[in-house]
C-alpha positions as CSV (number, residue, x, y, z in Angstrom):
1,X,0.0,0.0,-0.1
2,X,3.1,2.6,0.3
3,X,2.3,3.3,-3.5
4,X,-1.0,4.3,-2.9
5,X,0.0,6.2,0.4
6,X,2.7,8.1,-1.8
7,X,-0.3,9.0,-4.3
8,X,-2.5,10.3,-1.5
9,X,0.4,12.3,-0.3
10,X,1.1,14.1,-3.3
11,X,-2.5,14.5,-4.2
12,X,-4.8,14.1,-1.3
13,X,-7.4,15.3,-3.5
14,X,-7.7,11.9,-5.0
15,X,-8.6,10.5,-2.1
16,X,-11.1,13.2,-1.5
17,X,-13.0,12.3,-5.1
18,X,-12.3,8.7,-5.0
19,X,-14.2,8.2,-1.7
20,X,-16.8,10.5,-3.3
21,X,-17.2,8.4,-6.2
22,X,-17.1,5.1,-4.8
23,X,-19.2,6.1,-1.7
24,X,-22.0,7.4,-3.8
25,X,-21.7,4.3,-5.6
26,X,-22.4,2.3,-2.3
27,X,-24.9,4.2,-1.2
28,X,-27.2,3.7,-4.2
29,X,-27.1,-0.3,-3.3
30,X,-30.5,-1.1,-2.0
31,X,-31.1,-3.8,1.1
32,X,-35.1,-4.3,1.0
33,X,-36.0,-1.0,1.7
34,X,-32.9,0.2,3.2
35,X,-30.5,2.5,1.1
36,X,-27.3,3.7,2.6
37,X,-27.3,7.1,0.7
38,X,-24.5,8.9,-0.8
39,X,-23.2,11.1,2.3
40,X,-23.1,7.9,4.5
41,X,-21.4,5.8,2.2
42,X,-18.8,8.2,1.5
43,X,-18.1,8.6,5.1
44,X,-17.3,4.9,5.4
45,X,-15.4,4.7,2.3
46,X,-13.3,7.6,3.7
47,X,-12.7,5.9,6.9
48,X,-11.3,2.9,4.9
49,X,-9.4,5.1,2.5
50,X,-7.6,6.7,5.7
51,X,-6.1,3.7,6.6
52,X,-3.5,3.9,4.1
53,X,-2.5,7.6,5.2
54,X,-3.9,10.6,3.9
55,X,-4.3,14.3,5.3
56,X,-6.8,16.9,3.7
57,X,-5.9,20.5,4.7
58,X,-8.6,21.5,7.4
59,X,-9.0,24.7,5.4
60,X,-10.9,22.3,2.6
61,X,-13.3,21.1,4.9
62,X,-14.0,24.5,6.0
63,X,-14.7,26.1,2.7
64,X,-16.7,22.8,1.4
65,X,-18.8,23.1,4.6
66,X,-19.6,27.0,4.5
67,X,-20.4,26.7,1.2
68,X,-22.9,24.0,1.5
69,X,-24.6,25.6,4.8
70,X,-24.7,29.0,2.8
71,X,-26.7,27.2,0.1
72,X,-29.4,26.1,2.1
73,X,-29.7,29.2,3.9
74,X,-30.2,30.9,0.6
75,X,-32.7,28.7,-0.7
76,X,-34.9,28.7,2.4
77,X,-34.3,32.1,3.6
78,X,-37.9,33.4,2.5
79,X,-39.8,30.7,3.4
80,X,-37.6,30.5,7.0
81,X,-38.8,34.1,7.9
82,X,-42.0,33.8,6.7
83,X,-42.5,31.0,9.1
84,X,-41.2,32.3,12.3
85,X,-43.1,32.8,15.5
86,X,-45.7,30.9,17.7
87,X,-45.3,27.7,15.4
88,X,-41.4,27.7,16.3
89,X,-42.3,26.8,19.7
90,X,-41.9,22.7,19.0
91,X,-38.3,23.2,17.5
92,X,-37.4,25.2,20.5
93,X,-38.7,22.4,22.7
94,X,-37.2,19.7,20.6
95,X,-33.7,21.1,20.7
96,X,-34.0,21.4,24.7
97,X,-35.1,18.0,25.1
98,X,-32.2,16.5,23.0
99,X,-29.8,18.7,24.7
100,X,-30.9,17.5,28.0
101,X,-31.3,13.7,27.1
102,X,-27.6,14.0,25.6
103,X,-26.4,15.2,28.9
104,X,-28.2,12.8,31.0
105,X,-27.0,9.8,28.8
106,X,-23.2,10.7,29.1
107,X,-23.3,11.2,32.8
108,X,-25.3,8.2,33.7
109,X,-22.9,6.3,31.5
110,X,-19.6,7.6,32.5
111,X,-20.6,6.7,36.3
112,X,-21.7,3.2,35.4
113,X,-18.8,2.5,33.3
114,X,-16.1,4.4,35.4
115,X,-15.0,7.1,32.5
116,X,-13.1,10.2,33.7
117,X,-14.1,13.5,33.1
118,X,-12.2,13.9,30.1
119,X,-13.1,10.8,28.1
120,X,-16.8,11.5,28.9
121,X,-16.5,15.1,27.5
122,X,-14.8,13.9,24.6
123,X,-17.6,10.9,24.0
124,X,-20.4,14.0,24.5
125,X,-18.3,16.0,21.6
126,X,-18.0,13.1,19.3
127,X,-21.0,11.1,19.6
128,X,-23.4,14.2,19.4
129,X,-21.0,15.6,16.8
130,X,-20.5,19.0,18.3
131,X,-16.7,19.9,17.9
132,X,-17.1,23.0,20.3
133,X,-17.2,20.8,23.5
134,X,-13.8,20.2,23.6
135,X,-13.0,23.5,23.6
136,X,-15.6,24.3,26.3
137,X,-14.6,20.9,28.5
138,X,-10.8,21.7,27.9
139,X,-11.4,25.5,29.4
140,X,-13.5,23.5,32.3
141,X,-11.1,20.8,33.2
142,X,-7.9,23.9,33.3
143,X,-10.2,25.6,35.7
144,X,-10.5,22.4,38.4
145,X,-7.4,23.3,40.0
146,X,-5.7,20.0,39.3
147,X,-2.1,19.3,38.7
148,X,-0.6,20.4,35.5
149,X,0.1,16.5,34.4
150,X,-3.6,15.7,35.3
151,X,-5.0,18.3,33.4
152,X,-3.0,17.4,30.3
153,X,-4.1,13.8,30.7
154,X,-7.8,14.7,31.4
155,X,-7.7,17.2,28.3
156,X,-5.9,14.5,26.0
157,X,-8.6,12.0,26.9
158,X,-11.0,14.8,25.6
159,X,-9.6,14.0,22.2
160,X,-9.3,10.6,22.4
161,X,-13.1,10.2,23.3
162,X,-13.8,12.5,20.4
163,X,-11.9,10.6,17.7
164,X,-13.0,7.3,18.6
165,X,-16.9,8.2,18.6
166,X,-17.4,11.1,16.0
167,X,-17.3,8.9,13.0
168,X,-20.5,6.9,14.2
169,X,-21.9,10.2,15.4
170,X,-22.3,11.4,12.2
171,X,-23.3,8.0,10.6
172,X,-25.8,7.2,13.5
173,X,-27.7,10.6,13.2
174,X,-28.3,9.4,9.1
175,X,-29.5,6.3,10.2
176,X,-32.2,7.8,12.9
177,X,-33.1,10.6,10.8
178,X,-33.3,8.7,7.4
179,X,-33.9,5.3,8.2
180,X,-35.4,4.5,11.5
181,X,-37.8,8.1,11.5
182,X,-39.5,7.3,8.2
183,X,-40.5,3.5,9.5
184,X,-41.1,4.8,13.0
185,X,-44.0,7.2,11.5
186,X,-45.0,4.9,8.8
187,X,-44.4,7.3,5.7
188,X,-41.5,8.4,3.7
189,X,-39.5,11.5,3.7
190,X,-40.5,12.2,0.0
191,X,-44.2,11.4,0.5
192,X,-44.7,14.0,3.6
193,X,-42.0,16.6,1.9
194,X,-44.9,16.5,-1.3
195,X,-47.6,16.9,1.2
196,X,-46.2,19.9,3.2
197,X,-45.1,21.6,-0.1
198,X,-48.7,21.1,-1.3
199,X,-49.7,22.6,1.8
200,X,-47.8,25.7,2.0
201,X,-48.9,26.4,-1.5
202,X,-52.3,26.6,-0.1
203,X,-53.7,24.4,-2.2
204,X,-52.4,25.6,-5.6
205,X,-50.8,23.0,-7.5
206,X,-47.1,23.8,-8.3
207,X,-45.5,21.7,-10.8
208,X,-42.1,20.7,-10.8
209,X,-39.2,21.0,-13.1
210,X,-40.0,19.5,-16.5
211,X,-43.2,18.8,-15.6
212,X,-46.0,19.9,-18.0
213,X,-49.9,19.8,-17.7
214,X,-51.6,17.2,-20.1
215,X,-54.2,19.8,-20.5
216,X,-52.7,23.3,-20.6
217,X,-54.6,26.2,-19.1
218,X,-53.5,28.3,-21.8
219,X,-53.7,27.3,-25.5
220,X,-53.7,28.9,-29.1
221,X,-56.0,27.8,-31.6
222,X,-56.4,28.9,-35.5
223,X,-60.2,29.3,-36.6
224,X,-61.7,29.7,-40.1
225,X,-64.2,32.5,-39.3
226,X,-67.8,31.6,-40.0
227,X,-70.8,32.2,-37.5
228,X,-68.6,35.2,-36.3
229,X,-68.7,37.3,-39.6
230,X,-69.8,40.6,-39.0
231,X,-68.9,41.0,-35.6
232,X,-66.0,43.0,-34.6
233,X,-62.8,41.6,-32.6
234,X,-63.4,43.9,-29.4
235,X,-67.1,42.6,-29.8
236,X,-66.2,39.2,-29.6
237,X,-63.3,39.4,-26.8
238,X,-65.7,41.0,-24.7
239,X,-68.4,38.4,-25.3
240,X,-66.1,35.8,-23.8
241,X,-66.9,35.0,-20.3
242,X,-63.0,34.5,-19.6
243,X,-60.6,36.5,-21.3
244,X,-59.7,35.4,-25.2
245,X,-57.8,37.4,-27.4
246,X,-57.5,37.6,-31.1
247,X,-53.9,37.9,-31.8
248,X,-53.6,37.7,-35.8
249,X,-55.7,38.1,-38.5
250,X,-54.9,36.5,-42.0
251,X,-57.6,37.8,-45.2
252,X,-57.2,36.6,-48.7
253,X,-53.7,35.4,-48.1
254,X,-52.5,38.4,-46.4
255,X,-51.6,38.7,-42.8
256,X,-53.0,42.3,-41.1
257,X,-52.5,43.9,-37.6
258,X,-55.4,43.4,-35.4
259,X,-57.2,46.2,-34.4
260,X,-60.0,46.0,-31.8
261,X,-62.6,47.8,-34.2
262,X,-61.5,45.2,-37.3
263,X,-64.8,43.5,-38.3
264,X,-64.4,39.8,-39.2
265,X,-65.4,38.4,-42.5
266,X,-66.5,34.8,-43.8
267,X,-63.5,32.5,-44.4
268,X,-60.7,35.1,-42.4
269,X,-58.1,32.9,-40.7
270,X,-57.8,34.1,-36.7
271,X,-55.7,33.2,-34.0
272,X,-57.2,33.1,-30.7
273,X,-55.0,32.8,-27.7
274,X,-56.7,32.3,-24.0
275,X,-57.7,30.3,-21.2
276,X,-58.5,26.8,-22.6
277,X,-61.9,26.8,-21.0
278,X,-62.9,30.3,-22.8
279,X,-61.4,29.2,-26.3
280,X,-63.6,25.8,-26.3
281,X,-66.5,27.9,-25.3
282,X,-66.0,30.3,-27.9
283,X,-65.1,27.7,-30.8
284,X,-68.3,27.0,-32.2
285,X,-69.4,30.6,-32.1
286,X,-66.3,31.4,-34.5
287,X,-65.8,29.0,-37.0
288,X,-64.1,25.8,-38.3
289,X,-60.7,25.0,-36.8
290,X,-57.8,24.6,-39.0
291,X,-54.8,22.6,-38.3
292,X,-52.1,25.3,-39.5
293,X,-51.8,28.2,-41.6
294,X,-48.5,30.0,-42.9
295,X,-47.8,33.1,-41.3
296,X,-50.1,32.9,-38.2
297,X,-47.1,31.7,-36.5
298,X,-46.6,33.9,-33.4
299,X,-44.2,33.2,-30.1
300,X,-45.7,33.6,-26.9
301,X,-43.4,34.5,-23.9
302,X,-43.5,33.4,-20.2
303,X,-41.8,35.6,-18.1
304,X,-41.8,36.0,-14.1
305,X,-42.9,40.0,-13.1
306,X,-41.5,41.8,-9.9
307,X,-44.7,44.1,-8.8
308,X,-42.7,47.3,-7.5
309,X,-45.7,50.1,-8.4
310,X,-46.9,51.2,-4.9
311,X,-49.9,52.0,-6.3
312,X,-50.8,48.2,-6.3
313,X,-49.7,47.4,-2.7
314,X,-52.3,46.0,-0.6
315,X,-55.1,46.0,-3.6
316,X,-56.7,42.8,-4.2
317,X,-56.5,40.9,-7.8
318,X,-60.2,42.0,-8.3
319,X,-59.7,45.6,-7.6
320,X,-56.6,45.7,-9.8
321,X,-58.5,44.2,-12.7
322,X,-61.3,46.6,-12.4
323,X,-59.4,49.6,-12.2
324,X,-57.1,48.6,-15.1
325,X,-58.5,49.6,-18.8
326,X,-59.1,46.6,-21.2
327,X,-56.3,47.7,-23.4
328,X,-53.7,47.7,-20.8
329,X,-54.6,44.1,-19.8
330,X,-55.3,43.0,-23.2
331,X,-53.2,39.8,-24.3
332,X,-51.8,39.3,-21.1
333,X,-53.0,36.2,-18.5
334,X,-51.5,35.6,-15.2
335,X,-50.4,31.7,-14.7
336,X,-48.9,32.2,-11.0
337,X,-48.6,34.4,-7.8
338,X,-45.7,33.7,-5.5
339,X,-44.8,35.5,-2.4
340,X,-41.4,34.6,-0.8
341,X,-41.7,31.6,-2.5
342,X,-45.4,30.7,-1.5
343,X,-48.0,30.0,-4.1
344,X,-51.1,32.2,-3.9
345,X,-54.2,31.3,-5.4
346,X,-55.2,33.5,-8.3
347,X,-58.9,34.5,-6.9
348,X,-60.4,38.1,-6.7
349,X,-59.8,38.1,-3.3
350,X,-56.2,37.5,-3.4
351,X,-54.4,40.5,-2.0
352,X,-51.3,41.8,-4.0
353,X,-47.9,43.2,-2.4
354,X,-45.3,44.9,-3.6
355,X,-42.3,42.1,-4.0
356,X,-44.6,39.5,-5.0
357,X,-43.5,37.7,-8.1
358,X,-46.1,37.2,-11.0
359,X,-45.8,34.6,-13.7
360,X,-47.1,36.3,-17.1
361,X,-48.0,35.0,-20.4
362,X,-48.6,36.9,-23.7
363,X,-46.9,38.4,-26.7
364,X,-43.6,40.3,-26.5
365,X,-45.2,43.8,-26.5
366,X,-48.2,43.0,-24.2
367,X,-45.8,41.5,-21.5
368,X,-43.3,44.6,-21.8
369,X,-46.3,47.0,-22.0
370,X,-47.8,45.5,-18.6
371,X,-44.2,45.2,-17.1
372,X,-43.6,49.1,-17.7
373,X,-46.8,49.7,-15.5
374,X,-46.6,47.2,-12.7
375,X,-43.1,46.5,-12.0
376,X,-40.3,45.1,-13.7
377,X,-39.2,41.4,-15.4
378,X,-36.9,39.1,-13.8
379,X,-34.1,38.6,-16.5
380,X,-33.8,34.5,-17.0
381,X,-29.9,33.9,-16.4
382,X,-27.7,30.8,-16.0
383,X,-24.9,32.9,-14.4
384,X,-24.4,33.2,-10.7
385,X,-23.8,36.7,-9.1
386,X,-20.4,36.3,-7.3
387,X,-20.4,39.4,-5.9
388,X,-23.6,38.8,-3.8
389,X,-22.4,34.9,-3.2
390,X,-19.0,36.2,-1.9
391,X,-20.4,39.1,0.2
392,X,-22.9,36.6,1.5
393,X,-20.3,34.4,2.7
394,X,-17.8,37.0,4.3
395,X,-21.0,38.5,6.1
396,X,-21.5,34.8,7.4
397,X,-18.0,34.0,8.4
398,X,-17.3,37.2,10.2
399,X,-20.7,36.6,12.2
400,X,-19.5,33.4,12.9
401,X,-16.4,34.7,14.6
402,X,-18.1,36.8,16.9
403,X,-18.1,35.4,20.6
404,X,-20.3,35.8,23.6
405,X,-19.8,34.8,27.0
406,X,-22.3,33.0,29.2
407,X,-20.0,33.1,33.0
408,X,-16.6,31.7,31.7
409,X,-18.2,29.5,28.7
410,X,-17.8,31.0,25.2
411,X,-20.7,31.0,23.1
412,X,-20.5,31.6,19.4
413,X,-22.5,30.4,16.4
414,X,-19.1,29.2,14.6
415,X,-18.4,29.4,10.7
416,X,-21.5,26.7,10.1
417,X,-23.9,29.1,12.3
418,X,-22.9,32.3,10.5
419,X,-22.8,30.9,7.1
420,X,-26.3,29.7,7.7
421,X,-27.5,32.7,9.3
422,X,-26.2,34.7,6.6
423,X,-27.7,32.3,3.6
424,X,-31.1,32.8,5.2
425,X,-31.0,36.9,5.2
426,X,-29.3,37.1,1.6
427,X,-31.9,34.5,0.4
428,X,-34.6,36.4,1.9
429,X,-33.3,39.7,0.6
430,X,-32.7,38.4,-3.2
431,X,-36.1,36.9,-2.7
432,X,-37.3,40.9,-2.2
433,X,-35.0,42.4,-4.8
434,X,-34.5,40.4,-7.6
435,X,-32.5,42.8,-10.1
436,X,-29.2,41.4,-8.6
437,X,-28.2,38.5,-6.5
438,X,-29.1,35.6,-8.7
439,X,-27.9,32.1,-8.0
440,X,-29.9,29.5,-10.4
441,X,-31.2,26.3,-8.8
442,X,-28.5,24.1,-10.7
443,X,-26.0,26.3,-8.8
444,X,-27.5,26.0,-5.6
445,X,-27.9,22.4,-5.7
446,X,-24.4,21.6,-6.7
447,X,-22.8,24.0,-3.8
448,X,-25.3,21.9,-1.4
449,X,-24.5,18.2,-2.7
450,X,-20.5,18.7,-3.2
451,X,-20.4,20.8,0.0
452,X,-21.8,18.3,2.3
453,X,-20.3,15.3,0.7
454,X,-16.8,16.6,0.2
455,X,-17.2,18.3,4.2
456,X,-18.1,14.6,5.3
457,X,-15.2,12.8,3.4
458,X,-12.9,15.4,4.8
459,X,-14.0,14.3,8.3
460,X,-13.5,10.5,7.5
461,X,-10.2,10.9,6.0
462,X,-8.9,13.2,8.7
463,X,-10.5,11.1,11.5
464,X,-10.6,7.5,10.5
465,X,-7.2,6.2,11.2
466,X,-6.9,8.1,14.6
467,X,-10.4,6.6,15.3
468,X,-9.4,3.3,14.3
469,X,-6.1,3.4,16.1
470,X,-7.1,4.6,19.4
471,X,-10.1,1.4,19.4
472,X,-7.0,-0.8,19.0
473,X,-5.4,1.0,22.1
474,X,-8.2,1.2,24.3
475,X,-10.7,-1.5,23.2
476,X,-14.2,-1.0,22.0
477,X,-15.7,0.2,25.2
478,X,-15.5,4.0,24.5
479,X,-16.5,3.2,20.7
480,X,-19.8,1.1,22.0
481,X,-20.6,3.7,24.7
482,X,-20.5,6.5,21.9
483,X,-23.1,4.7,20.1
484,X,-25.5,4.7,22.9
485,X,-24.8,8.3,23.2
486,X,-25.4,8.7,19.4
487,X,-28.3,7.0,19.1
488,X,-30.4,7.2,22.9
489,X,-31.0,11.1,23.0
490,X,-32.2,10.6,19.1
491,X,-34.7,7.6,20.1
492,X,-35.9,9.6,22.8
493,X,-36.2,13.0,21.5
494,X,-38.0,11.0,17.9
495,X,-40.6,9.5,20.5
496,X,-41.1,13.0,22.7
497,X,-41.6,14.7,19.6
498,X,-44.0,12.3,18.1
499,X,-46.3,11.5,21.0
500,X,-46.0,15.2,22.9
501,X,-45.0,17.6,20.7
502,X,-47.2,15.9,17.7
503,X,-45.0,15.9,15.0
504,X,-47.1,14.3,12.1
505,X,-45.1,15.0,9.0
506,X,-41.9,13.0,8.3
507,X,-39.9,15.4,6.3
508,X,-40.6,18.3,8.8
509,X,-39.6,16.1,11.8
510,X,-36.7,14.6,10.1
511,X,-35.2,18.2,9.6
512,X,-36.1,19.6,13.2
513,X,-34.5,16.0,14.9
514,X,-31.3,16.4,12.6
515,X,-30.9,20.0,13.8
516,X,-31.3,19.0,17.3
517,X,-28.2,17.4,17.1
518,X,-26.3,19.7,14.7
519,X,-26.2,16.8,12.5
520,X,-25.1,18.1,8.8
521,X,-24.7,14.9,7.1
522,X,-28.0,13.5,8.3
523,X,-29.6,16.9,7.5
524,X,-27.8,16.2,3.6
525,X,-29.8,12.8,3.7
526,X,-33.0,14.2,4.3
527,X,-32.5,16.7,2.0
528,X,-31.7,14.3,-0.8
529,X,-34.6,11.9,0.4
530,X,-37.1,15.1,0.4
531,X,-36.1,16.4,-3.0
532,X,-37.4,19.8,-1.7
533,X,-36.5,22.2,0.7
534,X,-39.3,21.7,2.8
535,X,-36.7,20.0,6.3
536,X,-34.8,23.3,6.2
537,X,-36.9,25.9,7.8
538,X,-37.3,23.5,11.1
539,X,-33.5,22.4,10.7
540,X,-32.4,25.9,10.6
541,X,-34.3,26.5,14.1
542,X,-33.3,23.5,15.9
543,X,-29.7,23.8,14.6
544,X,-29.1,27.3,15.8
545,X,-30.2,26.4,19.1
546,X,-28.5,23.1,19.4
547,X,-24.8,25.2,18.7
548,X,-25.6,27.0,21.7
549,X,-27.1,24.3,23.9
550,X,-24.7,21.3,23.0
551,X,-21.5,23.7,23.6
552,X,-23.1,24.5,27.1
553,X,-22.6,20.7,27.6
554,X,-18.8,20.7,27.9
555,X,-18.2,22.5,31.3
556,X,-21.6,20.5,32.7
557,X,-20.2,17.2,32.0
558,X,-17.0,17.8,33.6
559,X,-18.7,19.1,36.4
560,X,-21.3,16.4,36.6
561,X,-19.2,13.3,36.3
């Protein structure tokens, strides 16, 4: 294996990408309904690869994790801030339950097995995957007034306990949140993620990427004028119970520009665009439908319009329609209305706010006319605004460096918490002002996937060899205690959440549970199973609380063991 060690020594990035490739392939293997998943598979492969001897620069791990957690926040910012309030009480209680049960489990096991303060704190740090416990526990040990050699020994034991238990701490959280929880709830994460998304959209059906309605709401049809001969275009359009527009007219082989007062003649060919029900209702009154006619082609646009005209703020859809002349509305159809990522029903009672995103459909000149009066068009782009992305990450990492003290205990969000908070804020602001800060969905997804998987692999490569060596030296007892510390608090919290807090949606519950443990790999797998951002909001709430609550466990374990 020396040749492999030499390769990894000169190019450690090979070990990282090799672990990703093999790990994701292993993660796809199904054993019945159980599937390990790419993140957990990559972690296990990284531990195996680490035995050859490989080291990844800690800066790489930090960069990858910052990209992952910022992208998660950016994507979920609009929904997160609209979800804050009394409905967040459950997440707060859940995070407290996990922290309390985690502390109790560590203290009881330490007393039963005779662990010293250092090993107990290290197992808490690794089994609960909260690295900050190492620092707070080490500081607490230093203040016990012990001899310098004893302090050094106990602080060393903190590192030993952490190294042995950290890998399973990450893996065990995945097992509980992704495999055990859905079986316990009796529903899959994806199933409930779709249900929650539908509920969030207030009953409005939102099509996913690549999905098209078999019977589209808006259609275009060609008719050879028969019964409608002798009627003007404006008369025909106004007679429809739901809007239709005649966009083009061909007479005696010549295409004419349509005007409202133009009178149709027998055998004219007209292009009618409108809502399917209205077009079908009016078809027999127009004449015979024809398949195609040269010169009658028309390209329609589907564009997103951000409402910025303050005169439209707090007015209902019905009021806006009544106060807007037919000439302004002509030829433009509203397909959807979104507010901070949430779909609103297109009914007269819906209230419009500035910042709402309205998807409109119509000919280019009609769409531009309405956009100039109501707001501005969102220009589609596949490019990421790296000025906005870079600024968001800088702000988040700076916030993560801030430290407050609770007595002698330093409390900080850390780079992960700071990047998450910044992502939430920058994502929310982007939803309000869409003239800058673009980050396409594909870019967000690659940052999440590569950032999380790369981070987990870096952890496995750097910690795997030390963990295996320590198990050989100290036996399996520390590892097994760590397994209990990882699994038991999660199971107790899961039961409490289901039967006391009444969580009934698997996707939301899985996100909350992963956050109570700051379990980023588990959260990544939950997101992968959900295939949407539904678990992110509860995760963001419990994750921020867990960073504080679990950090406090260091000195508490030292005091109680």
